[in-house]
Backbone as CSV, one residue per row, in Angstrom:
resi,resn,N_x,N_y,N_z,CA_x,CA_y,CA_z,C_x,C_y,C_z
1,MET,0.842,-1.191,0.000,0.000,0.000,0.000,0.880,1.244,0.000
2,ARG,0.540,2.202,-0.817,1.263,3.469,-0.869,0.516,4.505,-0.037
3,TYR,1.273,5.344,0.641,0.686,6.391,1.465,0.941,7.738,0.800
4,SER,0.001,8.637,0.917,0.135,9.957,0.303,1.156,10.792,1.075
5,ARG,1.694,11.782,0.395,2.658,12.685,1.049,2.063,13.360,2.289
6,PRO,0.800,13.852,2.230,0.239,14.467,3.442,0.156,13.488,4.626
7,VAL,-0.189,12.235,4.362,-0.251,11.238,5.437,1.145,11.001,6.006
8,LEU,2.141,10.836,5.136,3.514,10.612,5.615,4.035,11.833,6.373
9,LYS,3.660,13.031,5.937,4.086,14.247,6.636,3.483,14.297,8.040
10,ASP,2.191,13.971,8.160,1.531,13.961,9.473,2.134,12.894,10.386
11,LEU,2.350,11.699,9.853,2.974,10.639,10.653,4.381,11.046,11.083
12,SER,5.127,11.667,10.167,6.485,12.123,10.486,6.463,13.127,11.627
13,ALA,5.525,14.066,11.582,5.422,15.076,12.642,5.167,14.410,13.996
14,ASP,4.306,13.402,14.024,4.020,12.679,15.276,5.265,11.954,15.789
15,ILE,5.977,11.299,14.889,7.186,10.545,15.270,8.257,11.484,15.805
16,LEU,8.474,12.595,15.111,9.528,13.524,15.524,9.155,14.258,16.815
17,ALA,7.871,14.481,17.050,7.442,15.079,18.326,7.763,14.130,19.479
18,LEU,7.572,12.838,19.265,7.940,11.858,20.296,9.448,11.808,20.490
19,LEU,10.193,11.866,19.397,11.655,11.876,19.490,12.126,13.062,20.335
20,GLU,11.522,14.220,20.124,11.904,15.422,20.879,11.674,15.260,22.380
21,LYS,10.741,14.409,22.769,10.455,14.178,24.191,11.396,13.153,24.822
22,HIS,12.120,12.413,23.994,12.987,11.349,24.514,14.096,11.975,25.365
23,PRO,14.330,11.440,26.578,15.338,12.039,27.457,16.741,12.079,26.857
24,VAL,17.112,11.097,26.053,18.448,11.117,25.438,18.523,12.255,24.425
25,PHE,17.485,12.444,23.651,17.473,13.548,22.689,17.544,14.885,23.417
26,ARG,16.750,15.029,24.454,16.713,16.305,25.185,18.082,16.674,25.757
27,ALA,18.825,15.681,26.223,20.140,15.927,26.812,21.263,16.012,25.780
28,ALA,21.012,15.550,24.577,22.065,15.444,23.562,22.530,16.809,23.055
29,HIS,23.834,16.882,22.789,24.426,18.076,22.175,24.759,17.824,20.703
30,THR,25.209,16.604,20.410,25.621,16.249,19.052,24.787,15.061,18.584
31,ILE,24.095,15.249,17.456,23.148,14.249,16.971,23.448,13.910,15.517
32,LEU,23.538,12.624,15.266,23.611,12.132,13.897,22.187,11.823,13.460
33,ILE,21.802,12.346,12.307,20.480,12.075,11.743,20.670,11.968,10.236
34,TYR,19.628,11.726,9.507,19.715,11.586,8.060,18.813,12.612,7.389
35,HIS,19.171,13.017,6.199,18.335,13.907,5.390,17.425,13.001,4.574
36,SER,16.133,13.035,4.863,15.195,12.011,4.391,14.937,12.025,2.895
37,LYS,14.649,10.817,2.422,14.096,10.614,1.089,12.572,10.660,1.236
38,ALA,11.856,10.677,0.114,10.395,10.844,0.129,9.665,9.752,0.894
39,ASP,10.227,8.528,0.946,9.529,7.415,1.602,9.990,7.167,3.038
40,GLU,10.767,8.096,3.592,11.274,7.964,4.966,10.617,8.998,5.866
41,VAL,10.742,8.807,7.185,10.279,9.822,8.132,10.946,11.142,7.730
42,GLN,10.128,12.147,7.498,10.576,13.421,6.931,11.336,14.266,7.953
43,THR,12.631,14.435,7.747,13.499,15.076,8.734,13.943,16.492,8.373
44,HIS,13.630,16.992,7.199,14.195,18.264,6.740,13.911,19.428,7.689
45,GLU,12.643,19.641,8.035,12.288,20.746,8.936,12.840,20.510,10.338
46,PHE,12.841,19.265,10.768,13.378,18.887,12.079,14.858,19.255,12.172
47,ILE,15.615,18.932,11.130,17.050,19.250,11.094,17.250,20.755,11.205
48,GLU,16.512,21.499,10.419,16.654,22.954,10.434,16.310,23.515,11.812
49,LYS,15.234,23.045,12.397,14.810,23.509,13.716,15.894,23.270,14.769
50,TRP,16.407,22.058,14.843,17.331,21.697,15.912,18.781,22.094,15.646
51,SER,19.104,22.465,14.416,20.482,22.884,14.116,20.836,24.200,14.785
52,LYS,19.832,24.899,15.276,20.077,26.168,15.963,20.540,25.968,17.409
53,SER,20.266,24.787,17.979,20.641,24.566,19.371,21.466,23.288,19.611
54,LYS,21.592,22.445,18.597,22.376,21.218,18.723,23.272,21.085,17.497
55,LYS,24.377,20.374,17.651,25.230,20.083,16.498,24.599,18.911,15.759
56,ILE,24.226,19.149,14.511,23.571,18.134,13.686,24.577,17.606,12.669
57,LEU,24.720,16.292,12.652,25.597,15.625,11.692,24.745,14.881,10.680
58,LEU,25.157,14.940,9.428,24.479,14.211,8.372,25.482,13.329,7.642
59,PRO,25.038,12.172,7.187,25.946,11.296,6.442,26.091,11.735,4.985
60,VAL,27.261,11.451,4.440,27.566,11.691,3.039,28.099,10.382,2.471
61,VAL,27.538,9.931,1.369,28.009,8.703,0.733,29.305,8.999,-0.022
62,VAL,30.374,8.282,0.354,31.655,8.381,-0.338,32.066,6.959,-0.703
63,ARG,32.008,6.672,-1.984,32.234,5.315,-2.500,31.283,4.342,-1.818
64,ASP,31.787,3.425,-0.993,30.907,2.436,-0.360,30.795,2.633,1.149
65,GLU,31.037,3.855,1.612,30.957,4.158,3.046,30.244,5.482,3.278
66,LEU,29.893,5.716,4.546,29.320,6.997,4.949,30.368,7.807,5.693
67,GLU,30.520,9.058,5.315,31.294,10.018,6.089,30.290,10.940,6.756
68,LEU,30.697,11.546,7.858,29.810,12.471,8.561,30.307,13.894,8.377
69,ARG,29.356,14.807,8.215,29.671,16.225,8.092,28.660,17.021,8.918
70,VAL,29.086,18.176,9.413,28.224,19.035,10.217,27.280,19.790,9.291
71,TYR,26.005,19.806,9.656,25.007,20.571,8.924,25.120,22.029,9.353
72,SER,25.250,22.932,8.375,25.366,24.355,8.705,24.301,25.189,8.005
73,GLY,23.244,24.538,7.551,22.143,25.256,6.926,21.859,24.728,5.539
74,PRO,20.670,25.042,5.023,20.274,24.504,3.719,21.198,24.940,2.583
75,GLN,21.851,26.085,2.742,22.755,26.566,1.702,23.988,25.677,1.558
76,SER,24.268,24.844,2.567,25.463,23.987,2.521,25.173,22.613,1.916
77,LEU,23.937,22.392,1.471,23.564,21.084,0.936,23.737,21.035,-0.576
78,ARG,24.129,19.871,-1.065,24.161,19.614,-2.501,23.597,18.216,-2.730
79,THR,23.066,17.994,-3.896,22.512,16.685,-4.198,23.651,15.698,-4.411
80,GLY,23.626,14.636,-3.617,24.674,13.629,-3.690,24.136,12.318,-4.213
81,SER,24.752,11.264,-3.767,24.366,9.918,-4.190,22.907,9.652,-3.877
82,TYR,22.253,8.939,-4.752,20.871,8.507,-4.578,19.892,9.673,-4.499
83,GLY,20.303,10.873,-4.949,19.418,12.031,-4.934,19.202,12.623,-3.558
84,ILE,20.033,12.254,-2.587,19.902,12.743,-1.215,20.734,14.018,-1.056
85,GLU,20.144,15.016,-0.404,20.877,16.244,-0.107,21.919,15.945,0.965
86,GLU,23.170,16.353,0.703,24.283,16.078,1.620,25.030,17.366,1.929
87,PRO,25.523,17.525,3.174,26.274,18.728,3.525,27.660,18.721,2.883
88,THR,28.175,19.911,2.623,29.473,20.044,1.968,30.579,20.487,2.925
89,GLY,30.275,20.616,4.203,31.242,21.111,5.180,32.371,20.131,5.464
90,PRO,33.195,20.472,6.435,34.356,19.633,6.756,33.950,18.271,7.331
91,LEU,34.830,17.333,7.137,34.658,15.972,7.639,34.582,15.995,9.166
92,PHE,33.671,15.224,9.739,33.526,15.093,11.192,33.981,13.697,11.579
93,THR,34.970,13.613,12.467,35.511,12.297,12.838,35.483,12.023,14.338
94,ASP,34.998,12.953,15.139,34.970,12.768,16.589,33.729,11.965,16.991
95,TYR,33.698,10.710,16.564,32.529,9.866,16.794,32.190,9.721,18.272
96,ALA,33.187,9.797,19.144,32.944,9.643,20.579,32.076,10.768,21.134
97,SER,32.015,11.903,20.453,31.223,13.032,20.949,29.759,12.971,20.506
98,ILE,29.401,11.993,19.696,28.014,11.872,19.252,27.183,11.312,20.405
99,ASP,26.124,12.027,20.769,25.274,11.621,21.885,24.127,10.716,21.454
100,MET,23.633,10.931,20.237,22.497,10.153,19.759,22.606,10.005,18.249
101,ALA,22.292,8.809,17.773,22.249,8.541,16.335,20.820,8.159,15.975
102,ILE,20.229,8.899,15.047,18.856,8.662,14.603,18.953,8.038,13.220
103,ILE,18.516,6.795,13.121,18.826,5.957,11.976,17.552,5.579,11.204
104,PRO,17.609,5.678,9.873,16.467,5.245,9.060,16.535,3.745,8.788
105,GLY,15.456,3.212,8.279,15.439,1.815,7.865,14.210,1.527,7.034
106,VAL,14.263,0.445,6.308,13.116,-0.009,5.536,12.131,-0.710,6.469
107,ALA,12.696,-1.413,7.473,11.867,-2.120,8.461,12.655,-2.264,9.750
108,PHE,11.909,-2.373,10.856,12.484,-2.597,12.183,11.626,-3.637,12.887
109,ASP,12.222,-4.298,13.897,11.412,-5.184,14.741,11.556,-4.764,16.200
110,ASP,10.766,-5.386,17.068,10.758,-5.020,18.484,12.068,-5.325,19.198
111,SER,12.916,-6.147,18.597,14.220,-6.461,19.198,15.270,-5.422,18.839
112,GLY,14.895,-4.441,18.044,15.835,-3.394,17.664,16.607,-3.685,16.393
113,HIS,16.268,-4.765,15.718,16.937,-5.063,14.453,16.410,-4.147,13.360
114,ARG,17.277,-3.830,12.421,16.974,-2.883,11.353,17.286,-3.515,10.008
115,LEU,16.419,-3.265,9.059,16.662,-3.659,7.679,16.885,-2.391,6.883
116,GLY,18.054,-2.285,6.261,18.358,-1.108,5.456,18.008,-1.338,4.001
117,ARG,18.608,-0.542,3.144,18.314,-0.622,1.715,19.239,-1.583,0.978
118,GLY,20.133,-2.260,1.719,20.918,-3.324,1.115,22.338,-2.982,0.724
119,LYS,22.754,-1.762,0.899,24.117,-1.372,0.533,25.103,-1.499,1.690
120,GLY,24.601,-1.625,2.917,25.466,-1.828,4.077,26.151,-0.576,4.607
121,TYR,25.703,0.598,4.192,26.357,1.829,4.654,26.323,1.964,6.173
122,TYR,25.147,1.804,6.765,25.047,1.940,8.219,25.689,0.753,8.933
123,ASP,25.694,-0.426,8.312,26.370,-1.586,8.905,27.852,-1.301,9.109
124,LYS,28.447,-0.529,8.217,29.870,-0.180,8.328,30.096,0.961,9.316
125,LEU,29.151,1.900,9.376,29.313,3.083,10.228,28.996,2.816,11.698
126,LEU,27.900,2.146,11.973,27.398,2.038,13.349,28.341,1.369,14.344
127,PRO,29.161,0.388,13.959,30.087,-0.170,14.957,31.075,0.853,15.518
128,SER,31.290,1.941,14.820,32.223,2.980,15.272,31.570,4.026,16.162
129,ILE,30.269,3.928,16.321,29.524,4.949,17.070,28.918,4.321,18.322
130,ALA,29.373,4.776,19.476,28.888,4.233,20.749,27.600,4.910,21.215
131,ALA,27.189,5.953,20.544,26.018,6.742,20.943,24.754,5.893,21.019
132,TYR,23.786,6.400,21.748,22.448,5.817,21.822,21.856,5.843,20.425
133,LYS,21.311,4.727,19.978,20.811,4.599,18.619,19.287,4.451,18.608
134,ALA,18.644,5.366,17.902,17.189,5.340,17.776,16.817,5.146,16.323
135,GLY,16.089,4.078,16.049,15.519,3.895,14.730,14.195,4.623,14.699
136,ILE,13.943,5.387,13.648,12.635,6.037,13.519,11.975,5.522,12.245
137,CYS,10.673,5.236,12.382,9.965,4.651,11.238,8.464,4.862,11.364
138,PHE,7.801,4.652,10.249,6.345,4.681,10.226,5.817,3.384,10.841
139,PRO,4.609,3.395,11.400,4.067,2.181,12.021,4.049,0.976,11.077
140,PHE,3.809,1.211,9.807,3.748,0.102,8.853,5.125,-0.487,8.540
141,GLN,6.192,0.124,9.065,7.541,-0.413,8.869,7.965,-1.328,10.019
142,LEU,7.137,-1.452,11.034,7.416,-2.385,12.122,6.951,-3.768,11.691
143,VAL,7.850,-4.724,11.788,7.530,-6.092,11.390,7.822,-7.028,12.553
144,GLU,7.333,-8.249,12.444,7.532,-9.208,13.525,9.000,-9.551,13.726
145,GLU,9.711,-9.779,12.626,11.126,-10.141,12.750,11.900,-9.692,11.518
146,VAL,13.002,-8.977,11.767,13.928,-8.599,10.710,15.063,-9.622,10.725
147,PRO,15.400,-10.215,9.586,16.536,-11.137,9.569,17.797,-10.407,10.030
148,ALA,18.544,-11.012,10.924,19.716,-10.344,11.487,20.922,-11.274,11.486
149,GLU,22.078,-10.674,11.305,23.362,-11.378,11.361,24.066,-10.969,12.655
150,ALA,25.087,-11.705,13.026,25.831,-11.414,14.259,26.429,-10.012,14.250
151,PHE,26.818,-9.515,13.080,27.466,-8.207,12.986,26.480,-7.041,12.990
152,ASP,25.187,-7.317,12.853,24.191,-6.247,12.817,24.108,-5.538,14.164
153,ILE,24.076,-4.228,14.113,23.971,-3.407,15.322,22.499,-3.146,15.599
154,ARG,22.070,-3.485,16.812,20.680,-3.242,17.217,20.491,-1.782,17.615
155,MET,19.286,-1.317,17.390,18.894,0.005,17.862,18.576,-0.107,19.349
156,ASP,18.837,0.977,20.084,18.496,0.999,21.505,16.999,1.223,21.696
157,THR,16.386,1.884,20.727,14.942,2.097,20.749,14.451,2.258,19.326
158,ILE,13.183,1.975,19.129,12.506,2.223,17.853,11.374,3.195,18.171
159,ILE,11.341,4.309,17.461,10.308,5.315,17.697,9.435,5.395,16.456
160,THR,8.152,5.205,16.683,7.147,5.356,15.644,6.020,6.194,16.244
161,SER,5.023,6.497,15.476,3.957,7.368,15.981,3.154,6.720,17.103
162,GLN,3.351,5.437,17.339,2.629,4.736,18.398,3.496,4.417,19.614
163,THR,4.707,4.965,19.648,5.640,4.725,20.745,5.206,5.492,21.991
164,ARG,5.418,4.890,23.142,5.177,5.581,24.414,6.525,5.994,24.996
165,ILE,6.657,7.297,25.277,7.926,7.795,25.821,7.691,8.290,27.228
């Protein structure tokens, strides 16, 4: 089933409002998040809002890996791999200073397993990040079980519009 943009926008607003209430988010200074594609929880306005009071990091696809860069406003974005807007600022490598990582996925399960788009970008990045990891998704992306391998990094929480915080 396909959902309309207005429905996805409303669901995204509910999910991000819950994320804002999460105690780890509230205490966080440095946050890794993603610049959303049309079928993901819509993060564009959220990024702009919180970039005024928190350091926001966005991933940039470089060959077969993700690099992190600091978001410094919409003027610093350029269209990168897969049509995703990516920041052009300096490379960010102080992974230990990241307080929270907000991660997209195609599907999640209650055990915190995540199914990505199949390229393994986050599988390579997440082992280097000790931060609290929150998967955010639409309710229809929650499934009974996501196939998982030993190397897969679990999310510490999954936030959807039906999550209780």
